[in-house]
KEKE-3310 file (N, C-alpha, C; in steps of 0.2 Angstrom, whole numbers, plus 5000, padded with zeros to 4 digits):
npx = (4969:4980:4985:4977:4980:4992:4994:4991:5003:5014:5013:5015:5028:5034:5042:5038:5050:5058:5071:5070:5073:5065:5059:5054:5049:5043:5040:5046:5056:5062:5068:5077:5087:5091:5096:5110:5111:5102:5108:5121:5116:5111:5123:5128:5118:5118:5110:5098:5081:5073:5062:5051:5043:5029:5022:5017:5014:5023:5035:5033:5030:5041:5054:5068:5068:5076:5083:5075:5065:5053:5039:5028:5013:5011:4999:4985:4987:4981:4976:4971:4976:4990:4992:4991:4999:5012:5010:5012:5025:5040:5050:5069:5075:5068:5067:5064:5062:5068:5056:5047:5036:5029:5017:5011:5013:5027:5026:5020:5030:5041:5035:5035:5047:5058:5071:5069:5073:5074:5081:5088:5081:5074:5068:5055:5051:5039:5032:5032:5024:5011:5006:5004:5004:5014:5024:5024:5028:5041:5048:5050:5058:5073:5085:5087:5092:5099:5096:5103:5109:5101:5088:5092:5091:5077:5072:5077:5071:5061:5061:5068:5083:5092:5100:5109:5118:5116:5120:5117:5108:5107:5121:5128:5122:5120:5118:5108:5114:5112:5104:5112:5108:5101:5111:5120:5111:5113:5125:5128:5123:5128:5140:5154:5152:5150:5138:5122:5112:5097:5086:5072:5062:5052:5037:5045:5059:5060:5057:5069:5078:5074:5073:5089:5093:5088:5092:5105:5122:5131:5137:5132:5126:5111:5101:5083:5075:5060:5051:5037:5030:5017:5012:5021:5035:5029:5026:5037:5045:5039:5039:5054:5056:5062:5076:5075:5072:5061:5063:5058:5054:5068:5075:5084:5088:5089:5099:5106:5114:5109:5101:5099:5094:5089:5075:5067:5056:5051:5050:5063:5075:5084:5093:5104:5108:5115:5127:5131:5133:5141:5137:5127:5111:5097:5081:5066:5069:5067:5053:5040:5039:5049:5065:5073:5080:5097:5108:5111:5115:5128:5135:5140:5149:5147:5146:5134:5120:5105:5090:5083:5078:5082:5083:5079:5083:5097:5107:5109:5113:5124:5132:5133:5141:5152:5156:5154:5141:5131:5119:5106:5095:5088:5086:5098:5108:5109:5113:5126:5131:5133:5139:5152:5155:5158:5166:5177:5188:5196:5189:5177:5183:5188:5176:5170:5178:5178:5164:5164:5173:5166:5155:5161:5167:5154:5148:5145:5136:5130:5141:5142:5129:5129:5141:5136:5125:5118)
npy = (5029:5024:5016:5006:4999:4994:4980:4972:4976:4971:4956:4956:4958:4952:4935:4921:4914:4925:4934:4948:4966:4977:4995:5007:5024:5037:5051:5060:5066:5059:5047:5054:5057:5045:5040:5035:5025:5016:5014:5009:4997:4990:4986:4977:4968:4960:4950:4951:4959:4973:4983:4999:5008:5021:5034:5047:5056:5065:5057:5047:5050:5055:5047:5039:5026:5015:5011:5001:4986:4986:4999:5006:5012:5013:4999:5002:5001:4987:4972:4962:4969:4968:4955:4951:4957:4951:4938:4938:4943:4939:4948:4949:4959:4972:4991:5005:5021:5036:5045:5033:5023:5008:4999:4987:4985:4980:4971:4961:4959:4954:4941:4934:4932:4943:4953:4968:4985:5003:5018:5033:5040:5054:5055:5061:5062:5069:5067:5054:5047:5049:5041:5026:5013:5015:5015:5001:4997:5002:4996:4983:4983:4976:4983:5001:5016:5030:5048:5056:5058:5060:5055:5042:5039:5042:5029:5020:5021:5018:5004:4999:4993:4990:5001:5014:5027:5034:5047:5058:5054:5065:5070:5063:5062:5065:5078:5082:5086:5101:5101:5100:5111:5119:5122:5128:5141:5147:5149:5158:5167:5173:5174:5175:5182:5190:5181:5179:5166:5164:5155:5146:5157:5167:5179:5188:5185:5191:5204:5211:5206:5211:5224:5226:5222:5233:5241:5242:5247:5239:5229:5214:5198:5191:5176:5171:5159:5158:5149:5145:5144:5146:5162:5168:5171:5178:5190:5195:5198:5208:5218:5219:5224:5227:5222:5211:5192:5180:5163:5152:5162:5161:5160:5153:5163:5174:5187:5185:5194:5205:5205:5207:5198:5183:5174:5160:5150:5136:5118:5111:5114:5121:5114:5112:5125:5131:5128:5137:5149:5163:5169:5160:5163:5157:5152:5156:5159:5171:5174:5164:5151:5141:5136:5134:5119:5120:5112:5110:5121:5120:5108:5113:5119:5134:5150:5155:5164:5168:5169:5176:5166:5152:5142:5130:5121:5109:5108:5123:5129:5123:5124:5140:5141:5135:5144:5145:5149:5165:5172:5183:5198:5208:5221:5229:5223:5211:5218:5222:5210:5203:5213:5212:5201:5202:5212:5206:5194:5185:5182:5176:5166:5160:5157:5147:5136:5133:5127:5115:5108:5105:5098:5088:5082:5079:5068:5050:5042:5032:5024:5018:5012:5000:4994:4990:4982:4966)
npz = (5300:5298:5310:5309:5299:5303:5309:5295:5289:5297:5296:5282:5282:5288:5293:5302:5308:5308:5315:5324:5328:5338:5337:5347:5345:5350:5341:5329:5332:5344:5335:5327:5337:5340:5331:5327:5336:5331:5319:5324:5332:5319:5314:5323:5325:5311:5306:5308:5306:5305:5314:5316:5325:5329:5337:5334:5317:5313:5314:5309:5294:5291:5290:5286:5275:5270:5282:5287:5289:5291:5296:5306:5314:5332:5336:5347:5365:5370:5378:5369:5357:5360:5360:5347:5342:5347:5341:5329:5326:5335:5344:5346:5354:5361:5360:5369:5365:5373:5384:5382:5387:5389:5397:5394:5382:5384:5394:5388:5376:5384:5389:5377:5375:5373:5376:5384:5384:5389:5384:5386:5393:5401:5417:5429:5446:5449:5439:5438:5450:5446:5437:5440:5434:5424:5431:5434:5423:5422:5431:5425:5414:5406:5406:5409:5402:5409:5404:5415:5432:5440:5434:5435:5449:5451:5446:5451:5463:5461:5458:5451:5449:5436:5431:5422:5419:5403:5395:5386:5371:5360:5359:5350:5339:5323:5311:5298:5281:5270:5255:5240:5231:5241:5247:5241:5237:5250:5253:5242:5245:5258:5253:5260:5269:5287:5296:5305:5312:5316:5325:5327:5332:5342:5344:5354:5354:5340:5342:5347:5339:5325:5328:5330:5316:5306:5312:5312:5306:5299:5289:5287:5285:5287:5294:5296:5306:5309:5324:5322:5306:5298:5297:5301:5293:5284:5290:5297:5284:5279:5290:5287:5275:5258:5258:5262:5259:5257:5258:5251:5239:5234:5217:5203:5195:5205:5211:5225:5232:5233:5244:5262:5270:5274:5275:5281:5277:5278:5285:5292:5286:5297:5308:5299:5295:5303:5303:5294:5300:5307:5319:5332:5335:5348:5349:5360:5372:5375:5380:5387:5380:5380:5377:5363:5353:5358:5354:5342:5336:5345:5339:5327:5333:5337:5343:5354:5357:5367:5375:5391:5400:5405:5414:5415:5408:5407:5398:5392:5404:5407:5395:5397:5410:5404:5395:5382:5378:5378:5387:5387:5392:5388:5374:5374:5381:5371:5360:5364:5366:5352:5346:5352:5349:5334:5334:5341:5336:5342:5354:5348:5342:5353:5359:5350:5351:5364:5364:5355:5362:5374:5369:5362:5375:5379:5372:5367:5372:5365:5364:5377:5378:5370:5373:5387:5383:5384)
capx = (4970:4989:4987:4974:4986:4998:4994:4994:5011:5018:5012:5017:5036:5038:5040:5037:5056:5063:5073:5069:5075:5060:5063:5050:5048:5037:5041:5052:5063:5067:5070:5083:5092:5094:5099:5117:5111:5101:5114:5127:5112:5110:5129:5130:5113:5115:5105:5088:5076:5073:5055:5051:5036:5029:5013:5016:5013:5028:5040:5030:5031:5047:5058:5073:5064:5080:5085:5071:5062:5045:5039:5021:5011:5010:4992:4985:4989:4974:4977:4970:4981:4998:4992:4990:5005:5016:5009:5014:5033:5043:5058:5075:5076:5064:5070:5059:5067:5069:5051:5041:5035:5021:5017:5008:5019:5033:5025:5020:5036:5045:5033:5036:5057:5061:5072:5068:5076:5074:5085:5089:5075:5074:5061:5054:5045:5032:5028:5028:5020:5004:5005:5007:5004:5019:5029:5023:5032:5046:5053:5049:5064:5079:5091:5087:5099:5097:5101:5107:5110:5093:5084:5093:5089:5072:5071:5081:5068:5053:5062:5072:5092:5096:5101:5117:5118:5123:5120:5110:5110:5107:5126:5129:5117:5124:5114:5109:5117:5107:5102:5117:5104:5100:5119:5122:5108:5114:5133:5130:5118:5132:5145:5160:5152:5148:5130:5120:5108:5092:5085:5066:5062:5046:5040:5048:5065:5060:5057:5074:5083:5072:5076:5095:5093:5085:5098:5113:5126:5137:5136:5129:5120:5104:5095:5079:5070:5053:5046:5031:5030:5012:5012:5028:5038:5028:5025:5045:5047:5036:5043:5061:5057:5063:5081:5074:5067:5059:5069:5054:5056:5074:5074:5090:5091:5089:5104:5106:5120:5106:5098:5104:5091:5084:5069:5066:5048:5049:5054:5069:5082:5086:5099:5110:5110:5117:5133:5133:5133:5147:5136:5119:5106:5091:5075:5062:5072:5065:5047:5040:5036:5053:5071:5074:5088:5105:5116:5111:5124:5134:5137:5144:5154:5145:5145:5127:5116:5099:5086:5086:5073:5084:5086:5075:5089:5101:5113:5110:5116:5130:5137:5134:5146:5158:5157:5152:5134:5127:5111:5105:5090:5085:5090:5105:5112:5108:5117:5133:5134:5132:5144:5157:5159:5159:5176:5183:5189:5199:5181:5174:5187:5188:5168:5169:5184:5174:5159:5169:5178:5160:5150:5165:5164:5147:5149:5148:5130:5129:5147:5140:5124:5131:5145:5132:5120:5120)
capy = (5023:5021:5012:5002:4994:4989:4973:4969:4978:4967:4951:4956:4960:4947:4927:4917:4912:4932:4937:4954:4972:4982:5002:5011:5031:5043:5054:5061:5068:5054:5044:5058:5056:5038:5036:5033:5019:5012:5013:5003:4990:4986:4983:4971:4963:4960:4944:4955:4962:4979:4984:5005:5009:5028:5036:5053:5055:5066:5052:5039:5052:5059:5043:5036:5020:5012:5008:4997:4981:4988:5004:5007:5016:5006:4999:5004:4995:4985:4965:4961:4971:4966:4947:4949:4959:4946:4933:4939:4945:4938:4950:4947:4965:4980:4996:5010:5027:5044:5044:5030:5018:5005:4993:4980:4981:4978:4964:4956:4958:4950:4935:4931:4929:4950:4958:4975:4992:5011:5021:5039:5045:5060:5053:5065:5059:5070:5064:5046:5047:5052:5036:5022:5009:5018:5013:4995:4995:5004:4990:4976:4985:4972:4989:5007:5018:5035:5055:5058:5054:5060:5050:5035:5039:5040:5024:5016:5022:5015:4997:4994:4994:4988:5007:5016:5035:5035:5053:5062:5054:5071:5073:5058:5062:5067:5083:5080:5093:5104:5098:5104:5117:5124:5124:5134:5145:5148:5151:5164:5173:5176:5177:5175:5190:5188:5179:5178:5163:5166:5149:5145:5162:5169:5188:5191:5187:5194:5211:5213:5205:5216:5232:5227:5221:5238:5249:5242:5251:5234:5225:5209:5195:5187:5171:5171:5154:5157:5142:5144:5148:5150:5169:5173:5172:5185:5197:5196:5202:5215:5222:5223:5227:5224:5220:5202:5188:5171:5156:5149:5164:5161:5156:5151:5169:5175:5189:5185:5198:5211:5204:5206:5194:5177:5172:5151:5148:5129:5115:5105:5117:5126:5112:5112:5131:5134:5127:5144:5155:5164:5167:5158:5163:5151:5155:5154:5159:5177:5173:5158:5145:5136:5136:5129:5116:5124:5108:5111:5127:5118:5103:5115:5124:5141:5154:5154:5168:5165:5175:5176:5159:5145:5138:5122:5119:5108:5110:5128:5131:5120:5129:5147:5141:5132:5150:5145:5152:5170:5174:5191:5199:5215:5223:5232:5215:5208:5222:5222:5202:5204:5217:5211:5194:5202:5214:5203:5187:5181:5178:5172:5157:5154:5154:5141:5131:5129:5124:5108:5105:5105:5093:5082:5079:5074:5062:5043:5038:5026:5017:5016:5006:4997:4991:4986:4976:4959)
capz = (5295:5299:5314:5307:5294:5306:5309:5291:5288:5300:5291:5273:5281:5293:5293:5310:5310:5308:5320:5324:5332:5337:5340:5347:5347:5348:5338:5325:5336:5346:5330:5325:5342:5342:5324:5329:5339:5327:5314:5324:5331:5312:5311:5328:5323:5304:5303:5310:5303:5309:5315:5319:5328:5332:5338:5329:5312:5311:5313:5303:5287:5288:5293:5281:5274:5271:5289:5293:5286:5293:5299:5307:5319:5335:5338:5355:5369:5372:5378:5362:5352:5361:5361:5342:5339:5348:5338:5321:5328:5342:5344:5351:5359:5359:5363:5370:5365:5378:5391:5379:5393:5388:5401:5391:5377:5389:5398:5382:5375:5389:5390:5371:5375:5371:5380:5385:5386:5390:5382:5384:5396:5408:5421:5436:5451:5450:5435:5436:5454:5444:5433:5443:5428:5421:5437:5434:5416:5422:5435:5419:5408:5407:5408:5408:5400:5408:5404:5419:5439:5444:5431:5439:5456:5451:5442:5458:5470:5458:5461:5444:5450:5432:5428:5419:5416:5396:5394:5381:5364:5354:5356:5346:5333:5317:5309:5290:5278:5266:5248:5236:5228:5246:5251:5235:5238:5256:5251:5238:5250:5264:5252:5264:5276:5294:5296:5308:5310:5321:5325:5333:5335:5343:5345:5360:5350:5334:5344:5347:5332:5321:5329:5328:5309:5304:5315:5312:5300:5298:5283:5291:5282:5292:5293:5303:5304:5315:5325:5316:5298:5296:5295:5303:5287:5278:5294:5296:5279:5279:5293:5286:5268:5251:5257:5264:5254:5257:5258:5244:5233:5230:5209:5199:5194:5209:5214:5233:5235:5235:5253:5268:5277:5271:5281:5280:5277:5278:5290:5289:5285:5302:5312:5295:5294:5310:5301:5288:5303:5313:5328:5331:5340:5349:5353:5363:5380:5379:5381:5391:5376:5381:5376:5357:5353:5357:5352:5335:5333:5346:5335:5323:5335:5334:5348:5354:5362:5370:5380:5398:5403:5402:5420:5417:5402:5410:5392:5392:5412:5407:5391:5401:5414:5401:5392:5373:5377:5383:5389:5386:5396:5383:5370:5377:5382:5365:5355:5367:5364:5345:5345:5356:5346:5329:5337:5344:5334:5349:5357:5344:5340:5360:5361:5348:5355:5371:5362:5353:5369:5377:5363:5363:5380:5380:5367:5371:5375:5361:5366:5384:5378:5366:5379:5392:5380:5383)
cpx = (4975:4988:4983:4978:4992:5000:4995:5001:5014:5017:5015:5026:5039:5036:5041:5043:5061:5065:5073:5072:5068:5061:5057:5050:5042:5034:5046:5059:5067:5069:5076:5088:5095:5094:5105:5116:5108:5106:5119:5122:5112:5117:5130:5125:5112:5112:5098:5088:5075:5064:5054:5045:5036:5021:5012:5017:5021:5035:5039:5031:5037:5054:5062:5071:5071:5085:5081:5067:5055:5043:5030:5020:5010:5005:4992:4984:4986:4978:4977:4974:4988:4997:4993:4998:5012:5015:5012:5023:5035:5051:5064:5077:5071:5068:5065:5063:5064:5062:5046:5041:5028:5020:5015:5011:5025:5030:5024:5025:5040:5042:5033:5044:5060:5064:5070:5071:5073:5079:5085:5084:5078:5068:5062:5050:5039:5029:5024:5024:5012:5002:5009:5008:5011:5026:5028:5027:5037:5049:5053:5056:5070:5084:5089:5092:5097:5101:5105:5107:5102:5090:5085:5091:5083:5069:5072:5074:5061:5055:5067:5080:5095:5096:5108:5116:5123:5122:5116:5113:5110:5114:5131:5127:5122:5117:5115:5111:5111:5109:5109:5113:5103:5107:5121:5119:5113:5122:5132:5125:5122:5138:5152:5159:5149:5141:5129:5115:5103:5087:5077:5063:5054:5043:5046:5053:5067:5058:5062:5079:5079:5075:5083:5098:5093:5089:5104:5117:5131:5133:5137:5126:5117:5101:5090:5073:5064:5050:5042:5031:5022:5011:5017:5031:5037:5028:5033:5047:5045:5038:5050:5062:5059:5070:5083:5069:5066:5063:5064:5055:5062:5073:5083:5092:5091:5098:5102:5110:5115:5102:5101:5101:5087:5078:5066:5059:5045:5052:5059:5078:5086:5093:5104:5112:5113:5125:5136:5133:5141:5145:5127:5115:5100:5086:5071:5062:5070:5059:5047:5038:5042:5059:5071:5081:5094:5110:5115:5117:5129:5138:5141:5150:5154:5146:5138:5125:5109:5097:5088:5081:5077:5086:5083:5080:5095:5107:5115:5115:5123:5136:5137:5140:5152:5161:5157:5145:5133:5121:5110:5096:5084:5088:5097:5110:5114:5114:5124:5137:5136:5139:5152:5162:5162:5165:5177:5183:5190:5193:5178:5177:5186:5181:5168:5173:5181:5168:5161:5170:5170:5156:5155:5164:5160:5145:5148:5142:5130:5135:5144:5136:5128:5137:5142:5129:5122:5118)
cpy = (5020:5015:5007:4995:4992:4984:4969:4971:4974:4958:4950:4956:4956:4939:4926:4917:4919:4933:4945:4960:4974:4989:5005:5020:5034:5047:5056:5063:5063:5049:5047:5057:5049:5033:5033:5026:5013:5009:5007:4995:4986:4983:4976:4966:4962:4956:4944:4958:4967:4982:4991:5006:5017:5029:5041:5052:5060:5063:5047:5043:5056:5054:5041:5028:5013:5007:5003:4992:4985:4994:5005:5012:5009:5005:5000:5000:4990:4976:4962:4959:4968:4957:4947:4952:4955:4938:4933:4940:4943:4941:4948:4952:4969:4984:5004:5017:5033:5041:5038:5024:5015:4999:4986:4980:4977:4971:4959:4954:4954:4939:4931:4931:4936:4952:4964:4981:4999:5013:5029:5045:5046:5060:5059:5061:5061:5068:5056:5043:5046:5046:5031:5015:5010:5014:5006:4992:4997:4997:4984:4978:4981:4978:4994:5012:5025:5043:5057:5056:5055:5056:5044:5035:5038:5033:5020:5016:5019:5007:4995:4996:4993:4996:5010:5023:5033:5042:5055:5061:5058:5072:5068:5056:5065:5073:5082:5087:5095:5101:5102:5110:5122:5126:5131:5142:5149:5152:5157:5169:5177:5178:5179:5181:5187:5187:5177:5173:5163:5161:5148:5152:5163:5177:5190:5191:5191:5201:5213:5212:5210:5221:5232:5227:5229:5244:5249:5244:5244:5230:5217:5204:5189:5182:5171:5163:5154:5151:5142:5148:5147:5156:5171:5175:5180:5191:5199:5199:5208:5219:5226:5223:5224:5223:5212:5199:5182:5166:5152:5155:5166:5156:5156:5159:5175:5181:5190:5190:5205:5211:5202:5202:5188:5175:5166:5151:5141:5125:5109:5108:5119:5123:5112:5120:5134:5133:5132:5149:5156:5164:5166:5162:5159:5154:5153:5154:5169:5178:5168:5151:5140:5137:5132:5125:5120:5117:5107:5115:5123:5112:5106:5120:5132:5144:5155:5158:5165:5169:5173:5168:5152:5140:5130:5118:5116:5111:5118:5131:5129:5125:5136:5144:5139:5138:5151:5148:5159:5169:5182:5191:5206:5216:5227:5227:5212:5211:5221:5215:5202:5208:5215:5206:5196:5207:5211:5196:5183:5176:5175:5164:5155:5153:5146:5135:5129:5126:5116:5106:5103:5099:5088:5078:5075:5067:5055:5040:5032:5019:5013:5010:5000:4990:4985:4980:4969:4955)
cpz = (5296:5304:5313:5302:5295:5307:5301:5288:5292:5297:5285:5276:5284:5292:5299:5310:5309:5315:5320:5330:5331:5341:5341:5348:5346:5344:5332:5327:5340:5342:5330:5331:5342:5337:5323:5332:5336:5322:5318:5329:5324:5311:5317:5327:5316:5301:5306:5307:5308:5308:5318:5319:5329:5333:5335:5322:5309:5310:5308:5296:5285:5290:5287:5280:5273:5277:5291:5286:5287:5297:5300:5314:5325:5339:5345:5359:5372:5373:5372:5358:5353:5358:5353:5339:5341:5344:5332:5323:5334:5342:5349:5356:5357:5363:5363:5371:5370:5384:5387:5385:5392:5391:5398:5385:5380:5392:5393:5378:5378:5388:5382:5369:5373:5377:5379:5388:5385:5388:5380:5388:5401:5413:5427:5439:5451:5444:5434:5442:5450:5440:5436:5439:5425:5425:5436:5428:5418:5426:5430:5416:5411:5409:5406:5408:5401:5406:5409:5426:5442:5441:5435:5444:5456:5451:5448:5464:5466:5460:5455:5446:5443:5427:5428:5417:5410:5395:5388:5374:5359:5355:5350:5341:5328:5313:5300:5287:5273:5258:5245:5235:5236:5248:5246:5236:5243:5256:5248:5241:5254:5260:5255:5270:5282:5293:5301:5310:5316:5319:5330:5336:5337:5344:5348:5359:5345:5336:5343:5342:5326:5321:5328:5319:5307:5307:5314:5307:5296:5294:5283:5283:5290:5291:5298:5300:5310:5316:5322:5310:5295:5293:5295:5298:5285:5283:5294:5292:5278:5284:5291:5277:5262:5254:5262:5259:5258:5255:5248:5239:5230:5223:5206:5197:5200:5211:5221:5236:5236:5241:5256:5275:5273:5275:5278:5281:5276:5284:5288:5289:5290:5305:5305:5293:5297:5308:5298:5293:5308:5320:5328:5337:5340:5352:5357:5371:5381:5381:5385:5386:5377:5375:5369:5358:5353:5355:5347:5332:5336:5344:5330:5326:5335:5342:5349:5360:5361:5373:5388:5402:5400:5407:5418:5411:5405:5405:5392:5400:5409:5402:5394:5403:5409:5396:5382:5374:5382:5382:5388:5388:5392:5378:5370:5376:5375:5359:5357:5365:5356:5343:5346:5350:5338:5328:5337:5342:5338:5352:5354:5344:5349:5361:5357:5349:5359:5369:5359:5358:5371:5373:5362:5369:5382:5376:5371:5372:5372:5363:5372:5383:5375:5371:5385:5388:5382:5378)
residu = (UNK:UNK:UNK:UNK:UNK:UNK:UNK:UNK:UNK:UNK:UNK:UNK:UNK:UNK:UNK:UNK:UNK:UNK:UNK:UNK:UNK:UNK:UNK:UNK:UNK:UNK:UNK:UNK:UNK:UNK:UNK:UNK:UNK:UNK:UNK:UNK:UNK:UNK:UNK:UNK:UNK:UNK:UNK:UNK:UNK:UNK:UNK:UNK:UNK:UNK:UNK:UNK:UNK:UNK:UNK:UNK:UNK:UNK:UNK:UNK:UNK:UNK:UNK:UNK:UNK:UNK:UNK:UNK:UNK:UNK:UNK:UNK:UNK:UNK:UNK:UNK:UNK:UNK:UNK:UNK:UNK:UNK:UNK:UNK:UNK:UNK:UNK:UNK:UNK:UNK:UNK:UNK:UNK:UNK:UNK:UNK:UNK:UNK:UNK:UNK:UNK:UNK:UNK:UNK:UNK:UNK:UNK:UNK:UNK:UNK:UNK:UNK:UNK:UNK:UNK:UNK:UNK:UNK:UNK:UNK:UNK:UNK:UNK:UNK:UNK:UNK:UNK:UNK:UNK:UNK:UNK:UNK:UNK:UNK:UNK:UNK:UNK:UNK:UNK:UNK:UNK:UNK:UNK:UNK:UNK:UNK:UNK:UNK:UNK:UNK:UNK:UNK:UNK:UNK:UNK:UNK:UNK:UNK:UNK:UNK:UNK:UNK:UNK:UNK:UNK:UNK:UNK:UNK:UNK:UNK:UNK:UNK:UNK:UNK:UNK:UNK:UNK:UNK:UNK:UNK:UNK:UNK:UNK:UNK:UNK:UNK:UNK:UNK:UNK:UNK:UNK:UNK:UNK:UNK:UNK:UNK:UNK:UNK:UNK:UNK:UNK:UNK:UNK:UNK:UNK:UNK:UNK:UNK:UNK:UNK:UNK:UNK:UNK:UNK:UNK:UNK:UNK:UNK:UNK:UNK:UNK:UNK:UNK:UNK:UNK:UNK:UNK:UNK:UNK:UNK:UNK:UNK:UNK:UNK:UNK:UNK:UNK:UNK:UNK:UNK:UNK:UNK:UNK:UNK:UNK:UNK:UNK:UNK:UNK:UNK:UNK:UNK:UNK:UNK:UNK:UNK:UNK:UNK:UNK:UNK:UNK:UNK:UNK:UNK:UNK:UNK:UNK:UNK:UNK:UNK:UNK:UNK:UNK:UNK:UNK:UNK:UNK:UNK:UNK:UNK:UNK:UNK:UNK:UNK:UNK:UNK:UNK:UNK:UNK:UNK:UNK:UNK:UNK:UNK:UNK:UNK:UNK:UNK:UNK:UNK:UNK:UNK:UNK:UNK:UNK:UNK:UNK:UNK:UNK:UNK:UNK:UNK:UNK:UNK:UNK:UNK:UNK:UNK:UNK:UNK:UNK:UNK:UNK:UNK:UNK:UNK:UNK:UNK:UNK:UNK:UNK:UNK:UNK:UNK:UNK:UNK:UNK:UNK:UNK:UNK:UNK:UNK:UNK:UNK:UNK:UNK:UNK:UNK:UNK:UNK:UNK:UNK:UNK:UNK:UNK:UNK:UNK:UNK:UNK:UNK:UNK:UNK:UNK:UNK:UNK:UNK:UNK:UNK:UNK:UNK:UNK:UNK:UNK:UNK)
# end
């Protein structure tokens, strides 16, 4: 239904002579990593209106409306729809975020006078070889700002030489703060004690984590945010017993100092929770689900522990070499990593410092893009 209303919304929001910047994201994740770029584009193009389009409901339903004059689902990329789309609006510039390549939209945008850019993509040859139409779209971009050197070479081999390495937009992103109520709850719970945040955990991670929590004599505070929240928070609470509490069960009169573990049973808090940790554990690497976002704790300069399966994740490989992340393969290694960080404040401070240095060194993608834009 949302996609059917897109043309109606465009007609309501824009006039024929409006100057427009069109940003397209697949989902909420792409929007978040491009938000800093969008904010800067708004400053540069003050006399333009801004259109944001999505494919996924996760983006459409969770975006901040105040940045945009219109938010839509991108209509299906038929010739009929593309003609109709650009009969309503004539963007000055169109930005496709990350790996979004829509050949028909790119072609029609350029036919209607728009510059078209690809921003922050991580392109792989094996993926693109199977999608010849994608390659035709890639050739049409006015500029392509890639994540890394490998992507640049892939794009150039396809035939687009207007390629610049900008780096990872995520390093320029700001992480939203907790609401005051949530911040107060978490602060009261931690009560100035050492806190370990376990984020985006799966069963393989939790087997190790829960064993440690149940057998440790230390007076620590723990926050567990499982990746899937359907039944997992209640399962974890049942395993840990009365010393744990679901975040949704916290009331204004709850004495949070009675609990050693808060189990997060909502979506949206985790990234900001890392700021409250002394040590952060990022899940996904103990099994084969895929390591989750390690840049969120790095943003807050927290020592990071992950599982053993991280080799496909460039930032994890870099952070392990950098010295602000530890990879563990089993319970004993996990135990030793946690204990050494708790007992050795100098190590904890050193890892935190290395984390900040790494993160600061990686910033700058937005500046590179803005300096290059014609």
